[in-house]
PQR file with spaces between the fields and no chain letter, atoms N, CA, C, O and H, PARSE charges and radii, in Angstrom:
ATOM       1  N    MET     1     -58.743  -70.766   68.670 -0.4000 1.5000
ATOM       2  CA   MET     1     -59.002  -70.951   67.260 -0.0000 2.0000
ATOM       3  C    MET     1     -58.766  -72.417   66.912  0.5500 1.7000
ATOM       4  O    MET     1     -57.752  -72.987   67.316 -0.5500 1.4000
ATOM       5  N    THR     2     -59.671  -73.028   66.179 -0.4000 1.5000
ATOM       6  CA   THR     2     -59.529  -74.410   65.741 -0.0000 2.0000
ATOM       7  C    THR     2     -59.051  -74.425   64.297  0.5500 1.7000
ATOM       8  O    THR     2     -59.596  -73.726   63.443 -0.5500 1.4000
ATOM       9  H    THR     2     -60.494  -72.565   65.851  0.4000 1.0000
ATOM      10  N    ILE     3     -58.035  -75.224   64.036 -0.4000 1.5000
ATOM      11  CA   ILE     3     -57.471  -75.327   62.698 -0.0000 2.0000
ATOM      12  C    ILE     3     -57.828  -76.693   62.130  0.5500 1.7000
ATOM      13  O    ILE     3     -57.542  -77.716   62.753 -0.5500 1.4000
ATOM      14  H    ILE     3     -57.592  -75.792   64.730  0.4000 1.0000
ATOM      15  N    ALA     4     -58.446  -76.723   60.960 -0.4000 1.5000
ATOM      16  CA   ALA     4     -58.848  -77.982   60.338 -0.0000 2.0000
ATOM      17  C    ALA     4     -57.830  -78.370   59.259  0.5500 1.7000
ATOM      18  O    ALA     4     -58.021  -78.067   58.081 -0.5500 1.4000
ATOM      19  H    ALA     4     -58.679  -75.893   60.454  0.4000 1.0000
ATOM      20  N    LEU     5     -56.762  -79.034   59.666 -0.4000 1.5000
ATOM      21  CA   LEU     5     -55.757  -79.514   58.733 -0.0000 2.0000
ATOM      22  C    LEU     5     -55.714  -81.026   58.810  0.5500 1.7000
ATOM      23  O    LEU     5     -55.973  -81.602   59.866 -0.5500 1.4000
ATOM      24  H    LEU     5     -56.607  -79.280   60.623  0.4000 1.0000
ATOM      25  N    LYS     6     -55.390  -81.674   57.703 -0.4000 1.5000
ATOM      26  CA   LYS     6     -55.465  -83.127   57.626 -0.0000 2.0000
ATOM      27  C    LYS     6     -54.225  -83.845   58.126  0.5500 1.7000
ATOM      28  O    LYS     6     -54.234  -85.071   58.239 -0.5500 1.4000
ATOM      29  H    LYS     6     -55.179  -81.206   56.845  0.4000 1.0000
ATOM      30  N    THR     7     -53.166  -83.123   58.427 -0.4000 1.5000
ATOM      31  CA   THR     7     -51.947  -83.775   58.904 -0.0000 2.0000
ATOM      32  C    THR     7     -51.869  -83.702   60.421  0.5500 1.7000
ATOM      33  O    THR     7     -52.508  -82.859   61.050 -0.5500 1.4000
ATOM      34  H    THR     7     -53.158  -82.128   58.335  0.4000 1.0000
ATOM      35  N    GLU     8     -51.084  -84.590   60.992 -0.4000 1.5000
ATOM      36  CA   GLU     8     -50.828  -84.544   62.426 -0.0000 2.0000
ATOM      37  C    GLU     8     -49.753  -83.490   62.682  0.5500 1.7000
ATOM      38  O    GLU     8     -48.780  -83.410   61.932 -0.5500 1.4000
ATOM      39  H    GLU     8     -50.565  -85.276   60.481  0.4000 1.0000
ATOM      40  N    PRO     9     -49.912  -82.689   63.718 -0.5600 1.5000
ATOM      41  CA   PRO     9     -48.875  -81.695   64.020  0.2800 2.0000
ATOM      42  C    PRO     9     -47.597  -82.383   64.479  0.5500 1.7000
ATOM      43  O    PRO     9     -47.636  -83.448   65.094 -0.5500 1.4000
ATOM      44  N    THR    10     -46.469  -81.762   64.173 -0.4000 1.5000
ATOM      45  CA   THR    10     -45.165  -82.305   64.529 -0.0000 2.0000
ATOM      46  C    THR    10     -44.221  -81.157   64.854  0.5500 1.7000
ATOM      47  O    THR    10     -44.507  -79.998   64.551 -0.5500 1.4000
ATOM      48  H    THR    10     -46.437  -80.896   63.673  0.4000 1.0000
ATOM      49  N    HIS    11     -43.090  -81.492   65.475 -0.4000 1.5000
ATOM      50  CA   HIS    11     -42.065  -80.494   65.746 -0.0000 2.0000
ATOM      51  C    HIS    11     -41.273  -80.265   64.467  0.5500 1.7000
ATOM      52  O    HIS    11     -41.223  -81.131   63.594 -0.5500 1.4000
ATOM      53  H    HIS    11     -42.858  -82.434   65.720  0.4000 1.0000
ATOM      54  N    ALA    12     -40.657  -79.096   64.363 -0.4000 1.5000
ATOM      55  CA   ALA    12     -39.884  -78.768   63.167 -0.0000 2.0000
ATOM      56  C    ALA    12     -38.557  -78.146   63.565  0.5500 1.7000
ATOM      57  O    ALA    12     -38.448  -77.480   64.594 -0.5500 1.4000
ATOM      58  H    ALA    12     -40.698  -78.392   65.073  0.4000 1.0000
ATOM      59  N    GLU    13     -37.550  -78.376   62.732 -0.4000 1.5000
ATOM      60  CA   GLU    13     -36.241  -77.757   62.924 -0.0000 2.0000
ATOM      61  C    GLU    13     -35.869  -76.988   61.674  0.5500 1.7000
ATOM      62  O    GLU    13     -36.157  -77.410   60.555 -0.5500 1.4000
ATOM      63  H    GLU    13     -37.639  -78.917   61.896  0.4000 1.0000
ATOM      64  N    VAL    14     -35.223  -75.854   61.883 -0.4000 1.5000
ATOM      65  CA   VAL    14     -34.710  -75.034   60.790 -0.0000 2.0000
ATOM      66  C    VAL    14     -33.239  -74.792   61.073  0.5500 1.7000
ATOM      67  O    VAL    14     -32.889  -74.189   62.087 -0.5500 1.4000
ATOM      68  H    VAL    14     -34.989  -75.511   62.792  0.4000 1.0000
ATOM      69  N    ASP    15     -32.375  -75.260   60.181 -0.4000 1.5000
ATOM      70  CA   ASP    15     -30.920  -75.160   60.365 -0.0000 2.0000
ATOM      71  C    ASP    15     -30.475  -75.659   61.735  0.5500 1.7000
ATOM      72  O    ASP    15     -29.614  -75.051   62.370 -0.5500 1.4000
ATOM      73  H    ASP    15     -32.659  -75.751   59.357  0.4000 1.0000
ATOM      74  N    GLY    16     -31.060  -76.763   62.190 -0.4000 1.5000
ATOM      75  CA   GLY    16     -30.672  -77.371   63.447 -0.0000 2.0000
ATOM      76  C    GLY    16     -31.285  -76.747   64.693  0.5500 1.7000
ATOM      77  O    GLY    16     -30.961  -77.157   65.808 -0.5500 1.4000
ATOM      78  H    GLY    16     -31.760  -77.257   61.674  0.4000 1.0000
ATOM      79  N    HIS    17     -32.159  -75.767   64.526 -0.4000 1.5000
ATOM      80  CA   HIS    17     -32.814  -75.108   65.654 -0.0000 2.0000
ATOM      81  C    HIS    17     -34.286  -75.479   65.685  0.5500 1.7000
ATOM      82  O    HIS    17     -34.967  -75.414   64.661 -0.5500 1.4000
ATOM      83  H    HIS    17     -32.422  -75.434   63.621  0.4000 1.0000
ATOM      84  N    ARG    18     -34.783  -75.868   66.855 -0.4000 1.5000
ATOM      85  CA   ARG    18     -36.193  -76.207   66.993 -0.0000 2.0000
ATOM      86  C    ARG    18     -37.030  -74.941   66.811  0.5500 1.7000
ATOM      87  O    ARG    18     -36.792  -73.925   67.465 -0.5500 1.4000
ATOM      88  H    ARG    18     -34.230  -75.920   67.687  0.4000 1.0000
ATOM      89  N    LEU    19     -38.005  -75.018   65.922 -0.4000 1.5000
ATOM      90  CA   LEU    19     -38.819  -73.854   65.589 -0.0000 2.0000
ATOM      91  C    LEU    19     -39.911  -73.635   66.627  0.5500 1.7000
ATOM      92  O    LEU    19     -40.558  -74.579   67.080 -0.5500 1.4000
ATOM      93  H    LEU    19     -38.199  -75.843   65.391  0.4000 1.0000
ATOM      94  N    LYS    20     -40.104  -72.367   66.995 -0.4000 1.5000
ATOM      95  CA   LYS    20     -41.232  -71.933   67.817 -0.0000 2.0000
ATOM      96  C    LYS    20     -42.004  -70.910   67.004  0.5500 1.7000
ATOM      97  O    LYS    20     -41.410  -70.086   66.309 -0.5500 1.4000
ATOM      98  H    LYS    20     -39.579  -71.599   66.627  0.4000 1.0000
ATOM      99  N    CYS    21     -43.306  -70.959   67.086 -0.4000 1.5000
ATOM     100  CA   CYS    21     -44.140  -70.018   66.361 -0.0000 2.0000
ATOM     101  C    CYS    21     -43.766  -68.583   66.749  0.5500 1.7000
ATOM     102  O    CYS    21     -43.572  -68.278   67.926 -0.5500 1.4000
ATOM     103  H    CYS    21     -43.789  -71.629   67.650  0.4000 1.0000
ATOM     104  N    LEU    22     -43.669  -67.722   65.760 -0.4000 1.5000
ATOM     105  CA   LEU    22     -43.329  -66.321   66.011 -0.0000 2.0000
ATOM     106  C    LEU    22     -44.427  -65.575   66.749  0.5500 1.7000
ATOM     107  O    LEU    22     -44.157  -64.554   67.383 -0.5500 1.4000
ATOM     108  H    LEU    22     -43.827  -67.969   64.803  0.4000 1.0000
ATOM     109  N    MET    23     -45.652  -66.059   66.682 -0.4000 1.5000
ATOM     110  CA   MET    23     -46.775  -65.377   67.327 -0.0000 2.0000
ATOM     111  C    MET    23     -47.061  -65.895   68.734  0.5500 1.7000
ATOM     112  O    MET    23     -47.236  -65.098   69.655 -0.5500 1.4000
ATOM     113  H    MET    23     -45.872  -66.888   66.168  0.4000 1.0000
ATOM     114  N    CYS    24     -47.113  -67.225   68.918 -0.4000 1.5000
ATOM     115  CA   CYS    24     -47.581  -67.778   70.200 -0.0000 2.0000
ATOM     116  C    CYS    24     -46.568  -68.689   70.889  0.5500 1.7000
ATOM     117  O    CYS    24     -46.830  -69.172   71.990 -0.5500 1.4000
ATOM     118  H    CYS    24     -46.971  -67.873   68.169  0.4000 1.0000
ATOM     119  N    GLN    25     -45.421  -68.930   70.263 -0.4000 1.5000
ATOM     120  CA   GLN    25     -44.348  -69.766   70.814 -0.0000 2.0000
ATOM     121  C    GLN    25     -44.675  -71.263   70.851  0.5500 1.7000
ATOM     122  O    GLN    25     -43.934  -72.032   71.463 -0.5500 1.4000
ATOM     123  H    GLN    25     -45.209  -68.537   69.368  0.4000 1.0000
ATOM     124  N    CYS    26     -45.765  -71.690   70.210 -0.4000 1.5000
ATOM     125  CA   CYS    26     -46.104  -73.108   70.108 -0.0000 2.0000
ATOM     126  C    CYS    26     -44.995  -73.829   69.322  0.5500 1.7000
ATOM     127  O    CYS    26     -44.344  -73.222   68.472 -0.5500 1.4000
ATOM     128  H    CYS    26     -46.367  -71.065   69.713  0.4000 1.0000
ATOM     129  N    GLU    27     -44.785  -75.109   69.605 -0.4000 1.5000
ATOM     130  CA   GLU    27     -43.738  -75.879   68.932 -0.0000 2.0000
ATOM     131  C    GLU    27     -44.285  -76.991   68.045  0.5500 1.7000
ATOM     132  O    GLU    27     -43.526  -77.870   67.635 -0.5500 1.4000
ATOM     133  H    GLU    27     -45.314  -75.602   70.295  0.4000 1.0000
ATOM     134  N    SER    28     -45.577  -76.978   67.739 -0.4000 1.5000
ATOM     135  CA   SER    28     -46.184  -78.002   66.881 -0.0000 2.0000
ATOM     136  C    SER    28     -46.691  -77.365   65.594  0.5500 1.7000
ATOM     137  O    SER    28     -47.353  -76.327   65.621 -0.5500 1.4000
ATOM     138  H    SER    28     -46.193  -76.264   68.072  0.4000 1.0000
ATOM     139  N    PHE    29     -46.371  -78.000   64.462 -0.4000 1.5000
ATOM     140  CA   PHE    29     -46.700  -77.435   63.153 -0.0000 2.0000
ATOM     141  C    PHE    29     -47.242  -78.502   62.207  0.5500 1.7000
ATOM     142  O    PHE    29     -46.943  -79.688   62.344 -0.5500 1.4000
ATOM     143  H    PHE    29     -45.833  -78.842   64.440  0.4000 1.0000
ATOM     144  N    HIS    30     -48.033  -78.060   61.259 -0.4000 1.5000
ATOM     145  CA   HIS    30     -48.482  -78.881   60.144 -0.0000 2.0000
ATOM     146  C    HIS    30     -47.579  -78.518   58.963  0.5500 1.7000
ATOM     147  O    HIS    30     -47.426  -77.341   58.638 -0.5500 1.4000
ATOM     148  H    HIS    30     -48.275  -77.096   61.148  0.4000 1.0000
ATOM     149  N    LYS    31     -46.987  -79.518   58.326 -0.4000 1.5000
ATOM     150  CA   LYS    31     -46.053  -79.277   57.222 -0.0000 2.0000
ATOM     151  C    LYS    31     -46.780  -79.321   55.891  0.5500 1.7000
ATOM     152  O    LYS    31     -47.648  -80.163   55.662 -0.5500 1.4000
ATOM     153  H    LYS    31     -47.112  -80.474   58.590  0.4000 1.0000
ATOM     154  N    ARG    32     -46.404  -78.389   55.012 -0.4000 1.5000
ATOM     155  CA   ARG    32     -46.961  -78.294   53.662 -0.0000 2.0000
ATOM     156  C    ARG    32     -45.856  -77.913   52.682  0.5500 1.7000
ATOM     157  O    ARG    32     -44.799  -77.427   53.085 -0.5500 1.4000
ATOM     158  H    ARG    32     -45.699  -77.705   55.198  0.4000 1.0000
ATOM     159  N    ARG    33     -46.104  -78.134   51.404 -0.4000 1.5000
ATOM     160  CA   ARG    33     -45.248  -77.635   50.315 -0.0000 2.0000
ATOM     161  C    ARG    33     -46.102  -76.678   49.501  0.5500 1.7000
ATOM     162  O    ARG    33     -47.304  -76.893   49.344 -0.5500 1.4000
ATOM     163  H    ARG    33     -46.962  -78.529   51.077  0.4000 1.0000
ATOM     164  N    SER    34     -45.493  -75.631   48.989 -0.4000 1.5000
ATOM     165  CA   SER    34     -46.238  -74.660   48.196 -0.0000 2.0000
ATOM     166  C    SER    34     -45.294  -74.041   47.168  0.5500 1.7000
ATOM     167  O    SER    34     -44.123  -74.411   47.081 -0.5500 1.4000
ATOM     168  H    SER    34     -44.517  -75.456   49.118  0.4000 1.0000
ATOM     169  N    HIS    35     -45.819  -73.098   46.396 -0.4000 1.5000
ATOM     170  CA   HIS    35     -45.029  -72.379   45.403 -0.0000 2.0000
ATOM     171  C    HIS    35     -45.184  -70.886   45.636  0.5500 1.7000
ATOM     172  O    HIS    35     -46.240  -70.417   46.062 -0.5500 1.4000
ATOM     173  H    HIS    35     -46.770  -72.797   46.467  0.4000 1.0000
ATOM     174  N    VAL    36     -44.112  -70.138   45.349 -0.4000 1.5000
ATOM     175  CA   VAL    36     -44.188  -68.685   45.403 -0.0000 2.0000
ATOM     176  C    VAL    36     -44.997  -68.236   44.194  0.5500 1.7000
ATOM     177  O    VAL    36     -44.738  -68.673   43.072 -0.5500 1.4000
ATOM     178  H    VAL    36     -43.255  -70.519   45.003  0.4000 1.0000
ATOM     179  N    ASP    37     -45.961  -67.377   44.414 -0.4000 1.5000
ATOM     180  CA   ASP    37     -46.855  -66.885   43.359 -0.0000 2.0000
ATOM     181  C    ASP    37     -46.078  -66.159   42.268  0.5500 1.7000
ATOM     182  O    ASP    37     -45.258  -65.286   42.551 -0.5500 1.4000
ATOM     183  H    ASP    37     -46.172  -67.021   45.325  0.4000 1.0000
ATOM     184  N    ILE    38     -46.343  -66.528   41.019 -0.4000 1.5000
ATOM     185  CA   ILE    38     -45.667  -65.918   39.881 -0.0000 2.0000
ATOM     186  C    ILE    38     -45.911  -64.414   39.793  0.5500 1.7000
ATOM     187  O    ILE    38     -45.089  -63.698   39.221 -0.5500 1.4000
ATOM     188  H    ILE    38     -47.010  -67.237   40.789  0.4000 1.0000
ATOM     189  N    SER    39     -47.016  -63.919   40.343 -0.4000 1.5000
ATOM     190  CA   SER    39     -47.301  -62.483   40.283 -0.0000 2.0000
ATOM     191  C    SER    39     -46.284  -61.674   41.076  0.5500 1.7000
ATOM     192  O    SER    39     -46.147  -60.470   40.859 -0.5500 1.4000
ATOM     193  H    SER    39     -47.684  -64.501   40.807  0.4000 1.0000
ATOM     194  N    LEU    40     -45.572  -62.318   41.989 -0.4000 1.5000
ATOM     195  CA   LEU    40     -44.539  -61.620   42.739 -0.0000 2.0000
ATOM     196  C    LEU    40     -43.340  -61.265   41.868  0.5500 1.7000
ATOM     197  O    LEU    40     -42.546  -60.401   42.241 -0.5500 1.4000
ATOM     198  H    LEU    40     -45.683  -63.296   42.165  0.4000 1.0000
ATOM     199  N    SER    41     -43.193  -61.911   40.722 -0.4000 1.5000
ATOM     200  CA   SER    41     -42.018  -61.696   39.888 -0.0000 2.0000
ATOM     201  C    SER    41     -41.929  -60.275   39.359  0.5500 1.7000
ATOM     202  O    SER    41     -40.842  -59.841   38.977 -0.5500 1.4000
ATOM     203  H    SER    41     -43.838  -62.613   40.420  0.4000 1.0000
ATOM     204  N    THR    42     -43.019  -59.540   39.321 -0.4000 1.5000
ATOM     205  CA   THR    42     -42.969  -58.168   38.845 -0.0000 2.0000
ATOM     206  C    THR    42     -42.382  -57.222   39.884  0.5500 1.7000
ATOM     207  O    THR    42     -41.846  -56.173   39.529 -0.5500 1.4000
ATOM     208  H    THR    42     -43.902  -59.892   39.631  0.4000 1.0000
ATOM     209  N    THR    43     -42.474  -57.578   41.160 -0.4000 1.5000
ATOM     210  CA   THR    43     -41.962  -56.699   42.207 -0.0000 2.0000
ATOM     211  C    THR    43     -40.719  -57.263   42.878  0.5500 1.7000
ATOM     212  O    THR    43     -40.053  -56.557   43.635 -0.5500 1.4000
ATOM     213  H    THR    43     -42.909  -58.431   41.448  0.4000 1.0000
ATOM     214  N    MET    44     -40.399  -58.519   42.614 -0.4000 1.5000
ATOM     215  CA   MET    44     -39.244  -59.156   43.241 -0.0000 2.0000
ATOM     216  C    MET    44     -38.335  -59.714   42.158  0.5500 1.7000
ATOM     217  O    MET    44     -38.646  -59.647   40.969 -0.5500 1.4000
ATOM     218  H    MET    44     -40.940  -59.092   41.999  0.4000 1.0000
ATOM     219  N    ASN    45     -37.247  -60.246   42.574 -0.4000 1.5000
ATOM     220  CA   ASN    45     -36.313  -60.883   41.662 -0.0000 2.0000
ATOM     221  C    ASN    45     -37.029  -62.005   40.908  0.5500 1.7000
ATOM     222  O    ASN    45     -37.613  -62.878   41.551 -0.5500 1.4000
ATOM     223  H    ASN    45     -36.994  -60.301   43.540  0.4000 1.0000
ATOM     224  N    PRO    46     -37.009  -62.018   39.573 -0.5600 1.5000
ATOM     225  CA   PRO    46     -37.730  -63.043   38.796  0.2800 2.0000
ATOM     226  C    PRO    46     -37.322  -64.479   39.109  0.5500 1.7000
ATOM     227  O    PRO    46     -38.111  -65.395   38.876 -0.5500 1.4000
ATOM     228  N    GLU    47     -36.125  -64.703   39.624 -0.4000 1.5000
ATOM     229  CA   GLU    47     -35.726  -66.080   39.939 -0.0000 2.0000
ATOM     230  C    GLU    47     -36.544  -66.659   41.092  0.5500 1.7000
ATOM     231  O    GLU    47     -36.507  -67.870   41.314 -0.5500 1.4000
ATOM     232  H    GLU    47     -35.484  -63.959   39.813  0.4000 1.0000
ATOM     233  N    TRP    48     -37.287  -65.823   41.837 -0.4000 1.5000
ATOM     234  CA   TRP    48     -38.173  -66.306   42.889 -0.0000 2.0000
ATOM     235  C    TRP    48     -39.445  -66.921   42.326  0.5500 1.7000
ATOM     236  O    TRP    48     -40.068  -67.758   42.979 -0.5500 1.4000
ATOM     237  H    TRP    48     -37.317  -64.839   41.657  0.4000 1.0000
ATOM     238  N    ALA    49     -39.834  -66.522   41.136 -0.4000 1.5000
ATOM     239  CA   ALA    49     -41.110  -66.951   40.567 -0.0000 2.0000
ATOM     240  C    ALA    49     -41.175  -68.470   40.455  0.5500 1.7000
ATOM     241  O    ALA    49     -40.232  -69.103   39.981 -0.5500 1.4000
ATOM     242  H    ALA    49     -39.328  -65.842   40.606  0.4000 1.0000
ATOM     243  N    ASP    50     -42.287  -69.051   40.889 -0.4000 1.5000
ATOM     244  CA   ASP    50     -42.542  -70.480   40.803 -0.0000 2.0000
ATOM     245  C    ASP    50     -41.540  -71.344   41.555  0.5500 1.7000
ATOM     246  O    ASP    50     -41.337  -72.502   41.190 -0.5500 1.4000
ATOM     247  H    ASP    50     -43.053  -68.537   41.274  0.4000 1.0000
ATOM     248  N    ARG    51     -40.915  -70.816   42.585 -0.4000 1.5000
ATOM     249  CA   ARG    51     -40.014  -71.609   43.410 -0.0000 2.0000
ATOM     250  C    ARG    51     -40.816  -72.345   44.468  0.5500 1.7000
ATOM     251  O    ARG    51     -41.765  -71.798   45.028 -0.5500 1.4000
ATOM     252  H    ARG    51     -41.079  -69.875   42.882  0.4000 1.0000
ATOM     253  N    GLN    52     -40.438  -73.575   44.740 -0.4000 1.5000
ATOM     254  CA   GLN    52     -41.135  -74.358   45.750 -0.0000 2.0000
ATOM     255  C    GLN    52     -40.638  -73.948   47.138  0.5500 1.7000
ATOM     256  O    GLN    52     -39.450  -73.694   47.335 -0.5500 1.4000
ATOM     257  H    GLN    52     -39.667  -74.020   44.285  0.4000 1.0000
ATOM     258  N    VAL    53     -41.565  -73.889   48.091 -0.4000 1.5000
ATOM     259  CA   VAL    53     -41.239  -73.503   49.460 -0.0000 2.0000
ATOM     260  C    VAL    53     -41.837  -74.508   50.437  0.5500 1.7000
ATOM     261  O    VAL    53     -42.789  -75.222   50.120 -0.5500 1.4000
ATOM     262  H    VAL    53     -42.530  -74.095   47.931  0.4000 1.0000
ATOM     263  N    SER    54     -41.254  -74.545   51.633 -0.4000 1.5000
ATOM     264  CA   SER    54     -41.815  -75.316   52.735 -0.0000 2.0000
ATOM     265  C    SER    54     -42.674  -74.373   53.564  0.5500 1.7000
ATOM     266  O    SER    54     -42.285  -73.236   53.829 -0.5500 1.4000
ATOM     267  H    SER    54     -40.481  -73.965   51.891  0.4000 1.0000
ATOM     268  N    VAL    55     -43.826  -74.846   53.965 -0.4000 1.5000
ATOM     269  CA   VAL    55     -44.753  -74.042   54.755 -0.0000 2.0000
ATOM     270  C    VAL    55     -45.047  -74.797   56.047  0.5500 1.7000
ATOM     271  O    VAL    55     -45.418  -75.970   56.016 -0.5500 1.4000
ATOM     272  H    VAL    55     -44.142  -75.770   53.750  0.4000 1.0000
ATOM     273  N    LEU    56     -44.882  -74.128   57.170 -0.4000 1.5000
ATOM     274  CA   LEU    56     -45.195  -74.706   58.473 -0.0000 2.0000
ATOM     275  C    LEU    56     -46.304  -73.878   59.092  0.5500 1.7000
ATOM     276  O    LEU    56     -46.137  -72.681   59.329 -0.5500 1.4000
ATOM     277  H    LEU    56     -44.581  -73.175   57.195  0.4000 1.0000
ATOM     278  N    VAL    57     -47.441  -74.516   59.357 -0.4000 1.5000
ATOM     279  CA   VAL    57     -48.606  -73.837   59.920 -0.0000 2.0000
ATOM     280  C    VAL    57     -48.683  -74.186   61.403  0.5500 1.7000
ATOM     281  O    VAL    57     -48.748  -75.359   61.770 -0.5500 1.4000
ATOM     282  H    VAL    57     -47.577  -75.488   59.165  0.4000 1.0000
ATOM     283  N    CYS    58     -48.675  -73.156   62.252 -0.4000 1.5000
ATOM     284  CA   CYS    58     -48.728  -73.375   63.699 -0.0000 2.0000
ATOM     285  C    CYS    58     -50.014  -74.112   64.063  0.5500 1.7000
ATOM     286  O    CYS    58     -51.100  -73.735   63.624 -0.5500 1.4000
ATOM     287  H    CYS    58     -48.621  -72.203   61.954  0.4000 1.0000
ATOM     288  N    ASP    59     -49.882  -75.158   64.862 -0.4000 1.5000
ATOM     289  CA   ASP    59     -51.028  -75.948   65.280 -0.0000 2.0000
ATOM     290  C    ASP    59     -51.938  -75.179   66.240  0.5500 1.7000
ATOM     291  O    ASP    59     -53.128  -75.483   66.333 -0.5500 1.4000
ATOM     292  H    ASP    59     -48.999  -75.464   65.218  0.4000 1.0000
ATOM     293  N    HIS    60     -51.404  -74.201   66.945 -0.4000 1.5000
ATOM     294  CA   HIS    60     -52.196  -73.468   67.935 -0.0000 2.0000
ATOM     295  C    HIS    60     -52.902  -72.249   67.336  0.5500 1.7000
ATOM     296  O    HIS    60     -54.118  -72.111   67.467 -0.5500 1.4000
ATOM     297  H    HIS    60     -50.438  -73.955   66.870  0.4000 1.0000
ATOM     298  N    CYS    61     -52.143  -71.362   66.679 -0.4000 1.5000
ATOM     299  CA   CYS    61     -52.742  -70.096   66.233 -0.0000 2.0000
ATOM     300  C    CYS    61     -52.920  -70.001   64.721  0.5500 1.7000
ATOM     301  O    CYS    61     -53.611  -69.101   64.244 -0.5500 1.4000
ATOM     302  H    CYS    61     -51.155  -71.474   66.573  0.4000 1.0000
ATOM     303  N    GLY    62     -52.311  -70.913   63.951 -0.4000 1.5000
ATOM     304  CA   GLY    62     -52.477  -70.900   62.505 -0.0000 2.0000
ATOM     305  C    GLY    62     -51.522  -69.985   61.757  0.5500 1.7000
ATOM     306  O    GLY    62     -51.622  -69.851   60.537 -0.5500 1.4000
ATOM     307  H    GLY    62     -51.749  -71.644   64.338  0.4000 1.0000
ATOM     308  N    TYR    63     -50.591  -69.349   62.474 -0.4000 1.5000
ATOM     309  CA   TYR    63     -49.615  -68.478   61.803 -0.0000 2.0000
ATOM     310  C    TYR    63     -48.820  -69.312   60.802  0.5500 1.7000
ATOM     311  O    TYR    63     -48.414  -70.431   61.116 -0.5500 1.4000
ATOM     312  H    TYR    63     -50.509  -69.458   63.465  0.4000 1.0000
ATOM     313  N    ILE    64     -48.595  -68.784   59.613 -0.4000 1.5000
ATOM     314  CA   ILE    64     -47.910  -69.517   58.545 -0.0000 2.0000
ATOM     315  C    ILE    64     -46.464  -69.044   58.442  0.5500 1.7000
ATOM     316  O    ILE    64     -46.198  -67.855   58.269 -0.5500 1.4000
ATOM     317  H    ILE    64     -48.925  -67.875   59.358  0.4000 1.0000
ATOM     318  N    HIS    65     -45.539  -69.987   58.551 -0.4000 1.5000
ATOM     319  CA   HIS    65     -44.108  -69.722   58.431 -0.0000 2.0000
ATOM     320  C    HIS    65     -43.657  -70.270   57.075  0.5500 1.7000
ATOM     321  O    HIS    65     -43.859  -71.453   56.802 -0.5500 1.4000
ATOM     322  H    HIS    65     -45.756  -70.953   58.692  0.4000 1.0000
ATOM     323  N    TRP    66     -43.052  -69.440   56.219 -0.4000 1.5000
ATOM     324  CA   TRP    66     -42.615  -69.822   54.878 -0.0000 2.0000
ATOM     325  C    TRP    66     -41.094  -69.932   54.867  0.5500 1.7000
ATOM     326  O    TRP    66     -40.403  -69.090   55.441 -0.5500 1.4000
ATOM     327  H    TRP    66     -42.888  -68.478   56.441  0.4000 1.0000
ATOM     328  N    PHE    67     -40.565  -70.985   54.205 -0.4000 1.5000
ATOM     329  CA   PHE    67     -39.126  -71.173   54.083 -0.0000 2.0000
ATOM     330  C    PHE    67     -38.788  -71.569   52.653  0.5500 1.7000
ATOM     331  O    PHE    67     -39.376  -72.501   52.105 -0.5500 1.4000
ATOM     332  H    PHE    67     -41.126  -71.669   53.738  0.4000 1.0000
ATOM     333  N    MET    68     -37.835  -70.856   52.046 -0.4000 1.5000
ATOM     334  CA   MET    68     -37.359  -71.201   50.710 -0.0000 2.0000
ATOM     335  C    MET    68     -36.121  -72.078   50.836  0.5500 1.7000
ATOM     336  O    MET    68     -35.322  -71.907   51.757 -0.5500 1.4000
ATOM     337  H    MET    68     -37.357  -70.099   52.491  0.4000 1.0000
ATOM     338  N    ALA    69     -35.967  -73.011   49.912 -0.4000 1.5000
ATOM     339  CA   ALA    69     -34.779  -73.844   49.885 -0.0000 2.0000
ATOM     340  C    ALA    69     -33.591  -72.992   49.437  0.5500 1.7000
ATOM     341  O    ALA    69     -33.747  -72.039   48.674 -0.5500 1.4000
ATOM     342  H    ALA    69     -36.616  -73.150   49.164  0.4000 1.0000
ATOM     343  N    LYS    70     -32.435  -73.344   49.911 -0.4000 1.5000
ATOM     344  CA   LYS    70     -31.221  -72.607   49.511 -0.0000 2.0000
ATOM     345  C    LYS    70     -30.798  -72.987   48.132  0.5500 1.7000
ATOM     346  O    LYS    70     -29.800  -72.470   47.629 -0.5500 1.4000
ATOM     347  H    LYS    70     -32.309  -74.119   50.530  0.4000 1.0000
């Protein structure tokens, strides 16, 4: 699968651990920032609504890893 992203893939760490893709074990990711969709607030805790998250897209398979700030 070819992924058309404008950033260069890079390695990522989460809490001091080098991240590997959960699907293919690749260690290269494209970094993005995003927001949690406000529509989730009806089914989840409202404090999640409109929170900014870090998104890491696997360079090999495209699996998206989402991380919320503490």
